[in-house]
C-alpha positions in Angstrom: 89.7 84.8 100.4 92.0 85.8 103.2 93.8 82.6 102.7 94.2 83.0 99.1 95.5 86.4 99.5 97.9 85.2 102.3 99.4 82.7 99.6 99.8 85.8 97.1 102.8 88.0 96.8 102.9 90.8 94.3 105.9 90.2 91.9 107.9 87.5 91.3 110.7 85.8 93.7 113.1 83.3 92.3 114.2 80.9 94.6 117.9 82.5 94.3 116.5 85.6 95.9 115.5 84.3 99.3 117.9 84.7 102.2 117.4 83.5 105.5 115.5 86.0 108.0 113.6 87.8 105.1 109.6 88.7 105.4 107.6 89.3 102.5 104.2 91.1 102.6 101.4 89.2 101.0 98.2 90.7 99.1 96.2 90.6 102.5 98.9 92.8 104.1 100.2 89.9 106.5 103.9 88.8 106.2 105.4 85.8 105.7 109.1 84.7 107.0 111.8 83.0 105.2 114.0 80.7 106.9 117.0 78.6 105.2 118.2 75.6 107.1 120.4 73.0 105.9 120.3 74.2 102.4 116.4 74.1 102.3 114.1 77.1 102.2 111.0 77.3 104.3 108.1 79.9 104.2 106.7 80.1 107.9 108.3 76.7 108.7 106.9 75.2 105.5 109.4 73.8 103.3 109.4 75.0 99.7 109.6 71.6 97.8 109.6 72.9 94.2 109.6 76.3 92.4 107.7 76.6 88.9 108.5 79.3 86.6 105.1 80.7 85.0 104.4 83.4 82.3 103.0 85.8 85.0 105.5 84.9 88.0 106.6 82.1 90.2 104.9 79.2 91.9 106.7 77.9 95.0 105.0 74.7 96.0 105.0 74.1 99.8 103.9 71.1 102.0 101.2 73.0 104.0 98.5 75.6 104.0 99.5 78.9 105.3 97.1 80.2 107.8 97.2 84.1 108.3 97.7 85.1 112.2 
């Protein structure tokens, strides 16, 4: 359950909201860090490869499973 909660943020974050150096607290209380390099956005070092708007928020597709530290 902790891994799923680490992939979940309460709210809707559109891609244009992200800025280099931001961090966001996830449902499990841990934080993820945003970095932007060469026009690409990363969450804890994993690139966001797609963002999908849904009826109840946003899904950001990344290339890895994020593991809480």
